KEKE-3310 file (N, C-alpha, C; in steps of 0.2 Angstrom, whole numbers, plus 5000, padded with zeros to 4 digits):
npx = (4860:4851:4834:4832:4845:4847:4838:4844:4856:4868:4880:4894:4911:4928:4939:4950:4967:4983:4994:5007:5019:5021:5021:5033:5043:5041:5043:5057:5062:5060:5068:5064:5061:5056:5049:5040:5028:5026:5023:5011:5006:4996:5000:5013:5011:5004:5014:5023:5016:5015:5029:5031:5023:5030:5043:5041:5036:5047:5056:5049:5050:5064:5065:5058:5066:5078:5073:5073:5086:5091:5085:5091:5104:5120:5133:5151:5167:5164:5157:5143:5140:5132:5127:5121:5115:5109:5100:5086:5081:5083:5075:5062:5061:5062:5051:5041:5043:5040:5026:5022:5026:5018:5005:5007:5005:4991:4988:4987:4983:4982:4972:4969:4979:4976:4971:4981:4987:4998:5010:5023:5032:5030:5034:5047:5053:5056:5067:5078:5075:5077:5091:5096:5093:5100:5113:5114:5114:5126:5135:5133:5137:5150:5154:5152:5161:5173:5172:5179:5193:5191:5185:5196:5206:5199:5199:5213:5217:5213:5223:5235:5246:5244:5254:5258:5263:5257:5244:5239:5240:5230:5218:5218:5216:5204:5195:5192:5187:5173:5166:5173:5169:5154:5153:5159:5159:5162:5161:5168:5181:5183:5183:5194:5204:5203:5203:5216:5223:5219:5224:5237:5238:5235:5246:5256:5253:5254:5268:5272:5266:5272:5285:5284:5280:5291:5299:5294:5291:5298:5311:5317:5331:5331:5322:5328:5338:5330:5325:5337:5340:5330:5333:5345:5358:5358:5344:5338:5343:5339:5325:5325:5329:5319:5310:5314:5309:5311:5314:5310:5299:5293:5300:5307:5296:5290:5299:5300:5286:5286:5295:5288:5275:5275:5286:5285:5285:5285:5286:5281:5271:5267:5269:5260:5250:5245:5238:5225:5219:5222:5229:5242:5239:5242:5248:5241:5246:5245:5249:5246:5247:5260:5266:5278:5286:5301:5311:5310:5322:5329:5322:5325:5338:5337:5330:5339:5349:5342:5340:5353:5356:5346:5350:5362:5358:5350:5359:5367:5358:5355:5367:5369:5359:5362:5374:5370:5372:5362:5356:5368:5369:5358:5364:5373:5366:5361:5361:5377:5380:5371:5376:5389:5386:5379:5389:5400:5395:5394:5407:5414:5406:5399:5387:5382:5387:5377:5361:5351:5337:5341:5350:5341:5332:5340:5343:5330:5328:5337:5334:5322:5320:5319:5308:5298:5293:5282:5282:5273:5279:5271:5264:5275:5277:5264:5265:5275:5271:5260:5252:5256:5264:5275:5289:5301:5318:5319:5305:5302:5310:5305:5292:5295:5302:5291:5283:5290:5291:5278:5276:5284:5277:5274:5283:5300:5314:5326:5324:5316:5314:5313:5304:5304:5292:5290)
npy = (5076:5088:5094:5108:5113:5110:5119:5132:5132:5139:5140:5131:5130:5129:5120:5130:5131:5127:5141:5139:5145:5156:5149:5141:5151:5155:5143:5142:5153:5149:5138:5126:5110:5112:5103:5096:5104:5105:5093:5081:5072:5070:5068:5072:5085:5089:5087:5097:5108:5107:5108:5121:5129:5126:5130:5144:5148:5146:5155:5167:5168:5170:5182:5191:5191:5196:5209:5214:5214:5223:5235:5235:5234:5226:5222:5224:5224:5235:5243:5247:5236:5238:5247:5262:5271:5263:5255:5259:5257:5243:5239:5242:5233:5221:5221:5221:5208:5201:5203:5197:5183:5180:5181:5170:5159:5156:5148:5134:5122:5112:5115:5128:5135:5140:5152:5161:5177:5184:5189:5183:5193:5200:5191:5189:5201:5198:5191:5200:5204:5193:5191:5202:5199:5187:5192:5200:5190:5184:5194:5195:5182:5182:5192:5186:5175:5182:5188:5183:5188:5202:5205:5202:5211:5223:5224:5223:5235:5245:5243:5247:5261:5278:5283:5272:5265:5253:5254:5266:5260:5250:5257:5264:5254:5249:5259:5257:5245:5242:5248:5240:5227:5228:5231:5221:5210:5196:5187:5177:5179:5191:5189:5180:5189:5199:5192:5187:5200:5204:5194:5196:5209:5205:5196:5205:5213:5204:5202:5215:5217:5206:5210:5222:5216:5209:5220:5225:5216:5205:5193:5176:5178:5192:5191:5184:5194:5204:5197:5196:5209:5212:5204:5208:5214:5228:5232:5225:5232:5245:5242:5239:5251:5260:5259:5267:5281:5295:5295:5298:5288:5287:5287:5275:5266:5268:5264:5250:5247:5248:5238:5227:5228:5235:5231:5217:5200:5189:5177:5167:5167:5164:5167:5159:5158:5171:5171:5168:5178:5195:5199:5196:5180:5178:5189:5200:5211:5228:5237:5251:5256:5257:5266:5277:5273:5268:5253:5237:5232:5243:5249:5241:5245:5258:5257:5251:5261:5271:5265:5265:5278:5282:5276:5282:5295:5293:5289:5300:5309:5303:5303:5317:5321:5313:5319:5331:5342:5341:5329:5321:5322:5313:5301:5298:5294:5282:5263:5254:5245:5250:5263:5260:5256:5267:5277:5271:5272:5286:5289:5283:5286:5277:5266:5250:5235:5225:5229:5228:5224:5228:5239:5248:5250:5256:5268:5274:5276:5285:5295:5299:5310:5320:5330:5327:5336:5336:5342:5347:5350:5358:5365:5374:5381:5387:5396:5404:5411:5418:5433:5437:5432:5439:5446:5455:5450:5452:5452:5438:5431:5435:5430:5416:5415:5418:5407:5396:5400:5399:5385:5381:5385:5382:5373:5366:5373:5367:5354:5351:5343:5346:5338:5337:5333:5327)
npz = (5355:5364:5362:5364:5363:5350:5344:5348:5341:5331:5323:5316:5323:5321:5331:5342:5339:5347:5352:5345:5340:5349:5361:5359:5360:5373:5380:5377:5384:5397:5398:5393:5385:5369:5361:5369:5369:5356:5352:5347:5356:5370:5383:5383:5381:5392:5402:5397:5401:5414:5418:5413:5422:5434:5431:5428:5440:5448:5442:5444:5458:5459:5453:5461:5472:5466:5463:5476:5480:5471:5477:5489:5486:5481:5490:5492:5498:5505:5496:5485:5472:5461:5447:5449:5440:5432:5438:5439:5427:5426:5436:5432:5421:5426:5435:5425:5420:5431:5433:5421:5423:5434:5427:5419:5427:5428:5417:5418:5412:5397:5388:5392:5386:5374:5376:5378:5378:5374:5362:5350:5350:5361:5371:5368:5372:5385:5387:5388:5401:5409:5406:5412:5425:5427:5425:5437:5446:5444:5447:5461:5464:5461:5470:5482:5480:5481:5494:5506:5503:5501:5513:5522:5518:5520:5534:5536:5530:5540:5549:5544:5544:5540:5532:5525:5510:5505:5510:5503:5490:5491:5493:5481:5472:5476:5473:5460:5459:5461:5450:5440:5443:5441:5428:5420:5407:5405:5419:5425:5420:5425:5438:5440:5437:5447:5459:5458:5460:5472:5480:5479:5485:5498:5501:5501:5512:5522:5522:5525:5538:5545:5545:5553:5565:5569:5572:5583:5593:5604:5600:5603:5607:5611:5621:5631:5634:5639:5651:5658:5661:5670:5680:5684:5695:5695:5692:5703:5713:5711:5713:5726:5732:5728:5739:5748:5757:5754:5741:5724:5716:5704:5691:5691:5692:5680:5670:5674:5671:5657:5653:5657:5652:5640:5631:5624:5622:5608:5597:5590:5580:5562:5545:5538:5547:5547:5536:5538:5547:5549:5560:5572:5580:5593:5600:5595:5589:5584:5570:5569:5582:5585:5577:5572:5582:5591:5587:5596:5600:5602:5612:5623:5624:5628:5640:5648:5648:5654:5667:5672:5672:5681:5693:5696:5698:5709:5718:5720:5725:5737:5743:5745:5753:5765:5768:5774:5788:5798:5796:5799:5813:5816:5812:5821:5831:5828:5828:5830:5819:5809:5808:5803:5790:5784:5785:5778:5765:5763:5765:5754:5743:5736:5732:5741:5734:5733:5736:5750:5761:5773:5772:5766:5776:5785:5779:5778:5792:5796:5788:5792:5800:5791:5782:5769:5755:5741:5725:5710:5694:5686:5696:5700:5688:5687:5698:5694:5683:5688:5689:5677:5662:5656:5664:5674:5680:5694:5698:5694:5703:5715:5715:5715:5727:5735:5732:5737:5751:5754:5753:5764:5776:5793:5794:5797:5790:5789:5790:5779:5763:5747:5734:5717:5706:5690)
capx = (4859:4844:4830:4834:4852:4847:4835:4848:4862:4869:4885:4900:4917:4934:4942:4956:4974:4988:4998:5013:5025:5022:5023:5040:5047:5040:5047:5064:5063:5060:5073:5060:5061:5050:5046:5035:5022:5024:5021:5003:5005:4993:5004:5019:5009:5003:5021:5026:5012:5017:5036:5030:5021:5036:5049:5039:5036:5054:5059:5046:5053:5070:5064:5056:5073:5082:5071:5075:5093:5092:5083:5096:5111:5125:5139:5157:5173:5161:5154:5138:5142:5127:5127:5115:5112:5105:5095:5079:5078:5083:5069:5056:5060:5061:5044:5037:5044:5036:5019:5021:5026:5012:5000:5008:5003:4984:4988:4990:4980:4984:4966:4969:4985:4973:4969:4987:4986:5005:5013:5030:5036:5029:5037:5054:5056:5057:5074:5082:5074:5080:5098:5097:5093:5106:5119:5114:5116:5133:5138:5132:5141:5157:5155:5152:5168:5179:5171:5185:5198:5189:5184:5202:5209:5196:5202:5220:5217:5213:5229:5240:5247:5242:5260:5260:5262:5252:5238:5237:5238:5224:5213:5217:5213:5197:5191:5190:5184:5165:5165:5175:5164:5148:5153:5162:5154:5164:5162:5174:5188:5184:5184:5201:5208:5202:5206:5224:5225:5217:5229:5244:5238:5235:5253:5260:5251:5257:5275:5273:5264:5277:5291:5282:5279:5298:5302:5290:5290:5305:5312:5320:5337:5329:5318:5333:5341:5325:5325:5344:5339:5325:5336:5352:5359:5356:5337:5336:5346:5334:5319:5325:5330:5312:5307:5316:5303:5313:5316:5304:5299:5290:5304:5308:5290:5289:5304:5297:5280:5288:5298:5283:5269:5276:5290:5282:5288:5281:5290:5277:5267:5270:5266:5254:5244:5242:5233:5218:5217:5227:5233:5245:5234:5245:5249:5236:5250:5242:5254:5245:5249:5267:5268:5283:5290:5308:5311:5310:5329:5331:5318:5329:5344:5334:5328:5346:5352:5338:5341:5359:5356:5342:5355:5367:5354:5347:5365:5369:5353:5355:5373:5368:5354:5366:5379:5368:5374:5356:5356:5374:5367:5354:5368:5377:5361:5359:5365:5383:5380:5368:5381:5394:5383:5378:5396:5403:5392:5396:5415:5415:5401:5397:5382:5384:5386:5371:5357:5346:5332:5345:5352:5335:5329:5345:5342:5324:5328:5342:5331:5315:5319:5318:5301:5297:5287:5282:5279:5273:5282:5265:5263:5280:5275:5259:5267:5280:5267:5255:5253:5258:5270:5281:5291:5308:5321:5317:5298:5301:5313:5300:5287:5298:5303:5284:5280:5294:5289:5271:5277:5288:5273:5273:5288:5307:5317:5332:5322:5312:5317:5308:5305:5300:5289:5289)
capy = (5083:5090:5098:5115:5114:5111:5125:5137:5131:5144:5139:5127:5133:5125:5121:5134:5128:5130:5146:5135:5150:5159:5144:5139:5156:5155:5137:5144:5158:5146:5133:5119:5107:5114:5097:5094:5107:5104:5086:5079:5068:5074:5067:5076:5092:5090:5087:5103:5113:5106:5111:5128:5131:5125:5134:5151:5149:5147:5161:5172:5169:5173:5189:5194:5191:5200:5216:5216:5215:5230:5240:5235:5234:5221:5226:5220:5229:5242:5247:5244:5234:5239:5253:5265:5274:5258:5251:5261:5253:5236:5237:5242:5227:5215:5221:5218:5201:5198:5203:5192:5176:5179:5179:5163:5154:5154:5144:5128:5116:5113:5118:5136:5139:5143:5159:5165:5184:5187:5188:5181:5199:5202:5187:5190:5206:5196:5188:5205:5205:5187:5192:5207:5195:5182:5196:5202:5184:5183:5199:5193:5176:5185:5196:5181:5172:5187:5191:5182:5192:5209:5206:5202:5218:5229:5224:5225:5243:5248:5241:5251:5268:5283:5284:5266:5264:5248:5257:5270:5255:5246:5262:5266:5248:5248:5264:5255:5238:5242:5249:5235:5222:5229:5232:5216:5206:5189:5187:5172:5182:5197:5186:5178:5195:5202:5187:5188:5206:5204:5189:5200:5214:5201:5194:5211:5215:5199:5203:5221:5216:5202:5214:5226:5212:5208:5226:5227:5210:5202:5186:5172:5181:5198:5190:5183:5200:5207:5194:5198:5216:5212:5200:5211:5218:5235:5232:5223:5238:5250:5240:5240:5259:5263:5258:5273:5286:5301:5295:5299:5282:5287:5285:5268:5262:5269:5259:5243:5245:5248:5232:5222:5229:5238:5227:5211:5194:5185:5174:5160:5168:5163:5170:5155:5159:5177:5171:5167:5184:5200:5201:5190:5177:5177:5195:5205:5218:5232:5242:5258:5258:5258:5271:5282:5271:5264:5246:5234:5231:5250:5251:5238:5249:5264:5255:5250:5267:5275:5262:5267:5285:5283:5273:5288:5301:5291:5288:5307:5312:5300:5306:5324:5321:5310:5324:5336:5342:5339:5321:5319:5321:5307:5296:5297:5291:5275:5258:5254:5242:5254:5268:5258:5255:5273:5280:5268:5275:5293:5290:5280:5289:5272:5261:5243:5230:5222:5233:5224:5228:5231:5245:5252:5251:5261:5274:5277:5278:5291:5301:5300:5316:5325:5331:5327:5340:5335:5348:5346:5355:5362:5370:5379:5385:5392:5401:5409:5415:5421:5440:5439:5428:5443:5450:5456:5445:5453:5449:5431:5429:5437:5425:5410:5415:5418:5400:5392:5402:5396:5378:5380:5387:5377:5368:5368:5373:5363:5347:5350:5342:5347:5333:5340:5328:5329)
capz = (5357:5366:5357:5365:5360:5342:5342:5349:5338:5326:5318:5318:5324:5321:5338:5342:5339:5352:5349:5345:5339:5355:5366:5358:5363:5380:5383:5377:5389:5403:5397:5393:5378:5365:5359:5374:5367:5349:5351:5347:5361:5375:5389:5382:5382:5399:5405:5396:5404:5421:5418:5412:5428:5439:5429:5429:5447:5451:5440:5448:5465:5458:5451:5467:5476:5463:5464:5483:5479:5468:5482:5495:5484:5482:5493:5492:5500:5507:5490:5481:5465:5456:5443:5451:5435:5428:5442:5438:5421:5427:5441:5428:5416:5431:5437:5420:5420:5437:5431:5415:5426:5438:5423:5416:5432:5427:5411:5421:5408:5390:5385:5393:5382:5368:5378:5379:5375:5373:5355:5350:5351:5368:5375:5367:5376:5392:5387:5391:5408:5411:5406:5418:5432:5427:5426:5444:5450:5442:5451:5468:5465:5461:5476:5487:5480:5483:5500:5511:5502:5502:5521:5525:5516:5524:5541:5535:5529:5547:5553:5541:5545:5534:5527:5522:5503:5503:5511:5497:5484:5492:5492:5474:5468:5479:5470:5453:5460:5460:5443:5436:5444:5438:5420:5417:5403:5407:5426:5426:5418:5429:5445:5440:5437:5454:5465:5458:5462:5479:5484:5479:5490:5504:5502:5502:5519:5527:5522:5529:5545:5548:5547:5559:5571:5571:5575:5589:5597:5606:5598:5609:5610:5614:5627:5636:5636:5644:5657:5661:5663:5675:5685:5685:5701:5694:5693:5710:5718:5711:5716:5734:5733:5727:5745:5752:5757:5751:5734:5719:5713:5697:5685:5691:5690:5672:5667:5675:5667:5650:5652:5658:5648:5633:5628:5624:5618:5603:5591:5588:5574:5556:5539:5536:5552:5545:5530:5541:5550:5548:5566:5576:5584:5600:5604:5593:5588:5579:5568:5570:5589:5585:5572:5574:5588:5590:5587:5602:5603:5604:5618:5628:5625:5631:5647:5651:5649:5659:5673:5674:5674:5687:5698:5697:5701:5716:5722:5721:5729:5744:5746:5746:5759:5770:5770:5777:5795:5802:5796:5802:5820:5817:5811:5827:5836:5826:5831:5827:5813:5804:5807:5798:5783:5781:5784:5772:5758:5763:5764:5747:5738:5732:5735:5741:5728:5733:5741:5753:5765:5779:5770:5765:5783:5789:5775:5780:5799:5797:5784:5794:5803:5786:5779:5761:5752:5734:5721:5703:5689:5684:5701:5700:5682:5688:5702:5691:5678:5691:5688:5670:5659:5655:5670:5675:5684:5701:5699:5694:5709:5721:5714:5716:5734:5738:5732:5742:5758:5755:5755:5771:5781:5798:5793:5798:5783:5790:5789:5773:5757:5741:5729:5712:5702:5683)
cpx = (4852:4841:4832:4840:4852:4844:4839:4855:4863:4874:4890:4906:4923:4937:4949:4962:4978:4992:5005:5019:5026:5024:5030:5044:5047:5044:5055:5066:5064:5064:5069:5060:5055:5046:5040:5028:5021:5022:5013:5001:5002:4997:5010:5017:5007:5009:5024:5023:5015:5024:5035:5028:5027:5041:5047:5038:5043:5057:5056:5049:5060:5070:5062:5062:5077:5080:5073:5082:5095:5090:5088:5103:5115:5131:5145:5163:5170:5158:5148:5140:5138:5128:5121:5111:5108:5100:5088:5077:5078:5077:5063:5055:5059:5054:5039:5037:5040:5029:5018:5021:5020:5006:5000:5005:4996:4983:4990:4987:4982:4978:4966:4975:4982:4971:4975:4986:4993:5007:5020:5034:5036:5033:5045:5057:5059:5064:5079:5081:5078:5088:5100:5098:5099:5113:5120:5116:5123:5137:5138:5136:5148:5159:5156:5159:5174:5178:5177:5191:5197:5188:5191:5206:5206:5198:5209:5221:5217:5219:5235:5240:5246:5248:5262:5258:5257:5245:5235:5236:5232:5218:5212:5214:5205:5192:5189:5187:5177:5163:5167:5171:5157:5147:5156:5158:5156:5165:5167:5181:5189:5186:5191:5205:5208:5205:5213:5226:5224:5222:5236:5244:5238:5242:5257:5259:5254:5264:5276:5271:5269:5283:5290:5282:5287:5301:5300:5289:5297:5305:5316:5326:5336:5326:5323:5337:5336:5325:5332:5343:5335:5328:5343:5352:5357:5348:5335:5338:5341:5327:5319:5325:5323:5308:5309:5311:5305:5314:5309:5304:5296:5294:5305:5302:5288:5293:5301:5291:5282:5291:5293:5277:5270:5280:5288:5285:5283:5285:5287:5274:5271:5266:5260:5248:5241:5238:5226:5215:5223:5231:5236:5240:5236:5245:5244:5240:5246:5247:5253:5247:5256:5270:5273:5288:5296:5307:5312:5317:5331:5328:5322:5335:5342:5333:5334:5349:5349:5339:5348:5359:5352:5346:5359:5364:5352:5354:5367:5364:5353:5362:5372:5364:5358:5371:5377:5369:5368:5355:5362:5372:5363:5358:5371:5373:5359:5363:5372:5383:5377:5373:5386:5392:5382:5385:5400:5401:5394:5403:5417:5411:5399:5392:5384:5383:5379:5366:5352:5341:5335:5347:5347:5332:5334:5344:5335:5324:5332:5338:5324:5314:5318:5311:5301:5291:5287:5279:5279:5276:5277:5264:5268:5279:5270:5260:5271:5276:5262:5257:5255:5264:5276:5283:5299:5311:5319:5310:5298:5305:5309:5295:5289:5299:5296:5282:5284:5292:5282:5272:5280:5283:5272:5278:5295:5311:5323:5330:5318:5316:5312:5309:5300:5298:5287:5283)
cpy = (5085:5094:5106:5117:5115:5117:5132:5137:5136:5143:5134:5131:5128:5126:5125:5130:5131:5135:5143:5140:5153:5155:5142:5144:5156:5149:5139:5148:5154:5140:5126:5117:5109:5109:5095:5098:5107:5097:5085:5075:5072:5073:5072:5084:5094:5091:5094:5109:5113:5109:5119:5132:5131:5130:5142:5153:5150:5153:5167:5173:5172:5180:5193:5196:5196:5208:5218:5217:5222:5236:5240:5235:5228:5223:5221:5225:5235:5246:5243:5243:5236:5246:5257:5269:5270:5255:5253:5257:5246:5234:5237:5236:5221:5215:5219:5211:5197:5198:5197:5185:5175:5177:5172:5158:5152:5149:5137:5121:5118:5116:5126:5139:5142:5150:5163:5171:5187:5185:5186:5187:5201:5198:5188:5195:5204:5193:5193:5205:5199:5188:5197:5203:5190:5186:5198:5196:5183:5188:5197:5186:5178:5188:5191:5177:5176:5190:5189:5186:5199:5210:5206:5209:5224:5229:5226:5232:5247:5248:5245:5258:5272:5284:5278:5266:5259:5250:5261:5265:5252:5251:5264:5260:5247:5253:5262:5248:5238:5243:5243:5229:5222:5229:5226:5211:5198:5189:5182:5175:5188:5194:5184:5184:5198:5198:5187:5194:5206:5199:5193:5205:5210:5199:5200:5214:5210:5200:5210:5220:5211:5206:5219:5222:5210:5214:5227:5222:5207:5195:5183:5176:5187:5197:5188:5189:5204:5204:5195:5205:5216:5208:5202:5214:5225:5236:5230:5229:5243:5249:5241:5247:5262:5262:5263:5279:5292:5301:5295:5292:5281:5285:5278:5264:5263:5264:5252:5242:5245:5241:5226:5222:5231:5234:5220:5206:5190:5183:5168:5161:5167:5166:5166:5156:5166:5177:5170:5173:5189:5203:5195:5187:5176:5184:5201:5211:5221:5237:5249:5260:5259:5262:5276:5279:5268:5257:5243:5233:5238:5252:5247:5242:5255:5263:5254:5256:5271:5272:5264:5274:5286:5281:5279:5294:5299:5291:5295:5310:5309:5303:5313:5325:5318:5315:5330:5336:5339:5332:5318:5318:5315:5301:5293:5293:5284:5270:5257:5251:5246:5260:5266:5258:5262:5277:5277:5271:5282:5294:5288:5283:5283:5267:5254:5240:5227:5226:5229:5228:5231:5238:5250:5254:5257:5268:5278:5279:5284:5297:5303:5307:5322:5325:5332:5331:5339:5341:5346:5352:5360:5367:5376:5384:5390:5397:5406:5414:5419:5429:5442:5435:5432:5447:5450:5451:5446:5451:5442:5428:5430:5432:5418:5409:5414:5411:5396:5393:5399:5388:5377:5382:5381:5372:5370:5368:5369:5356:5346:5348:5342:5342:5335:5334:5330:5326)
cpz = (5359:5361:5358:5363:5353:5340:5343:5345:5332:5321:5321:5318:5325:5328:5337:5343:5345:5348:5349:5345:5346:5361:5366:5361:5370:5383:5382:5382:5396:5403:5397:5386:5374:5362:5363:5372:5360:5347:5351:5352:5367:5382:5389:5384:5389:5403:5404:5400:5412:5422:5418:5419:5434:5438:5430:5436:5450:5448:5443:5455:5465:5457:5457:5471:5473:5463:5471:5483:5476:5473:5487:5493:5485:5484:5493:5493:5502:5502:5487:5474:5459:5453:5445:5446:5430:5432:5441:5432:5422:5432:5437:5424:5420:5434:5432:5419:5425:5435:5425:5418:5430:5433:5420:5420:5431:5421:5413:5418:5401:5387:5386:5389:5376:5369:5379:5375:5373:5366:5356:5352:5358:5373:5374:5371:5383:5393:5390:5398:5412:5411:5411:5425:5432:5428:5434:5448:5449:5447:5458:5469:5465:5467:5482:5487:5482:5490:5505:5510:5504:5510:5524:5524:5519:5531:5541:5534:5535:5551:5550:5543:5539:5529:5524:5514:5501:5505:5505:5491:5485:5491:5485:5470:5470:5475:5463:5454:5458:5453:5438:5436:5441:5431:5417:5413:5405:5415:5428:5425:5423:5436:5445:5441:5444:5460:5464:5461:5470:5483:5484:5484:5497:5506:5504:5510:5524:5528:5526:5536:5548:5550:5553:5565:5573:5574:5582:5594:5598:5603:5604:5612:5614:5621:5632:5638:5641:5651:5661:5664:5670:5681:5687:5692:5701:5695:5700:5714:5718:5714:5723:5736:5733:5734:5750:5752:5754:5744:5729:5715:5706:5691:5685:5689:5683:5668:5668:5671:5660:5649:5652:5653:5641:5629:5628:5620:5614:5597:5588:5581:5567:5551:5537:5541:5550:5539:5532:5544:5550:5554:5569:5580:5591:5603:5601:5591:5582:5577:5569:5577:5590:5580:5575:5580:5586:5590:5595:5605:5605:5611:5624:5629:5629:5638:5651:5653:5655:5666:5676:5676:5681:5694:5700:5701:5708:5721:5724:5726:5736:5747:5749:5753:5766:5773:5773:5785:5799:5802:5799:5810:5821:5816:5817:5832:5834:5829:5827:5820:5807:5803:5802:5791:5780:5780:5779:5765:5758:5761:5756:5741:5733:5736:5736:5735:5727:5739:5743:5757:5771:5777:5769:5771:5786:5785:5778:5787:5799:5793:5787:5797:5798:5784:5772:5759:5744:5731:5714:5699:5687:5689:5701:5694:5684:5693:5699:5686:5681:5691:5681:5668:5658:5661:5670:5679:5691:5702:5699:5701:5715:5721:5717:5724:5738:5738:5737:5749:5759:5757:5762:5777:5786:5798:5795:5792:5783:5788:5783:5767:5751:5736:5723:5707:5695:5680)
residu = (MET:LYS:LEU:ASP:GLU:ILE:LYS:ASN:PHE:LYS:TYR:PHE:GLN:LYS:PRO:ARG:GLU:LEU:PRO:ILE:ALA:GLU:LEU:LYS:VAL:LEU:PHE:LYS:LEU:LEU:GLY:ILE:ALA:GLU:GLY:LEU:ILE:THR:SER:GLU:ASN:ASP:GLU:ASN:GLN:LYS:THR:GLY:VAL:LYS:GLN:MET:ILE:GLU:LYS:SER:ASP:LEU:LEU:LEU:ASN:GLU:THR:VAL:MET:THR:LEU:GLN:LYS:ILE:ASP:SER:GLY:ILE:TYR:CYS:TRP:GLY:MET:ASN:LEU:LEU:ASP:THR:THR:LYS:THR:GLY:THR:SER:ARG:LYS:LYS:LEU:GLN:GLU:LEU:GLN:GLU:PHE:LEU:GLN:THR:ILE:GLN:LYS:TYR:ASN:LYS:VAL:SER:LEU:LEU:ASN:ASN:LEU:THR:TYR:SER:VAL:LYS:ASP:ILE:GLN:LYS:PHE:PHE:GLU:SER:VAL:ASP:ILE:GLN:ARG:ASN:LEU:GLU:GLN:ILE:GLU:ARG:VAL:SER:SER:ASP:MET:LEU:PRO:LEU:THR:ALA:TYR:LEU:SER:THR:ALA:LEU:GLU:LYS:LEU:THR:ASP:ASP:SER:GLN:LEU:LYS:GLN:LYS:ILE:ILE:THR:LEU:ARG:SER:THR:PHE:ALA:GLN:ASP:VAL:SER:GLN:GLN:ILE:ASP:PRO:ASP:SER:MET:LYS:GLU:LYS:TRP:ILE:SER:LEU:LEU:LYS:GLU:LEU:LYS:ASN:GLU:TYR:ILE:GLU:GLU:TYR:PHE:ASN:CYS:HIS:LYS:LYS:HIS:ARG:LEU:ASN:PRO:THR:GLN:ASP:GLU:ARG:LYS:LYS:LYS:ILE:MET:GLU:SER:GLU:LEU:PHE:LYS:SER:LEU:SER:GLU:LEU:SER:LYS:VAL:ASP:MET:ILE:ASP:LYS:THR:ALA:PHE:PHE:ASN:ILE:ARG:GLU:SER:LEU:ILE:GLU:ASP:ILE:LYS:THR:CYS:PHE:THR:ALA:THR:LYS:LYS:GLU:LEU:GLU:HIS:GLU:PRO:LEU:CYS:PRO:TYR:CYS:ARG:LEU:ASN:PRO:VAL:ASP:PHE:HIS:GLY:MET:ILE:GLU:VAL:SER:GLN:LYS:LEU:ASP:GLU:CYS:GLU:ASN:ARG:LEU:GLU:ASP:LEU:TYR:GLU:ASN:TRP:ARG:GLU:ALA:LEU:PHE:ASN:ASN:LEU:SER:ASP:PRO:PHE:VAL:GLY:GLN:SER:ILE:GLU:LEU:MET:GLU:ILE:ASN:ASP:GLN:LYS:ILE:ILE:LYS:SER:PHE:ILE:ASP:SER:ARG:LYS:LEU:PRO:ASP:ARG:ILE:ASP:SER:VAL:PHE:VAL:LYS:ALA:LEU:ASN:GLU:VAL:LEU:LYS:GLY:LEU:GLU:LYS:VAL:GLU:VAL:ASP:VAL:LYS:ASP:ILE:LYS:GLU:ALA:LEU:VAL:LYS:GLY:GLY:ALA:VAL:CYS:ASN:PRO:GLY:GLU:ILE:LYS:GLU:ARG:PHE:GLU:ALA:PHE:VAL:ASP:ASP:LEU:MET:LYS:GLY:LYS:SER:LYS:ASP:LYS:VAL:ARG:ILE:LEU:ILE:LYS:SER)
# end
């Protein structure tokens, strides 16, 4: 020892011992074997300090991420699973844990542990903070495990009609879901309970969707029936007659569009495929779009009836026009073969069994002297209520005649045929 050091020496001091009791609690908090720090072996103690720094750094990062989750929320099935009445307290405890772990980082040598300023009681209170963090991690894990089911049911819910009992059942269960998840002590038991419930809801949806699909999509037998309708002589005849200028084609085009666009065929989908997504992968049928509609088999019946009625309406309309004296003069001027075709229809009041382009051409030729005037129903209504919706019979008759006279301006009444469009 140097002379100056001897002169300045004041007293002997026993080296400070490691705060073993505090370190044992700290190591337990971090999940480190306490034997590493209670050992008198220097290498064991160095290993213990190294693990303490590593584990505290890992826990610090987890704590920071957990604080972010508290701020953003843990969402599942469209709801925050965190109890917002407790998040303030949880945030405060986790922030204290964060500060503590940041402080621990500076004790990176065995010799520095002598300066540890935390008591056993101080460290013990952080066990609650770690429990809070572990609980939030469990909630997030449970949420993640149930996400495929909850995501499926969220989409399924949008596809169910408002009067669906299953929809009300899903909504009711969802209202208790968040509270049950956030308060459950045993996450594994809770997860088992809810996954079972969610699977049950999913299976009920698949059953309900599959039944809806069968009602609104053609099966192989029904598809054959649709083909027969569209390949029938009735359909072909109407298709040809729609080329007659004097005929209102709207009704036929609507029926044809319904058969082609609305009445679709799909019999490939299976319940197994619906387990992967809540809509048919082939036709994407959405039950909401068919709410209140008749079944597809009834639609085919309806189309057939409409086609038959339309055929009769067109037949009657053509007969009436061809029976007009003015048109009769035109018939006499036609070629002999065309005359025979037209006169045969007039005499029998029956259309040919097979209507072809020759018959349509003859109709257009004989009727071309007639002038077609199209009128919308709404135009007639507007003309009748013009001047007031309440009127006497004489007034309404006068309004209608004025409306017709206006249509006839510059036209020959004998040649005009008014076509009312609905």
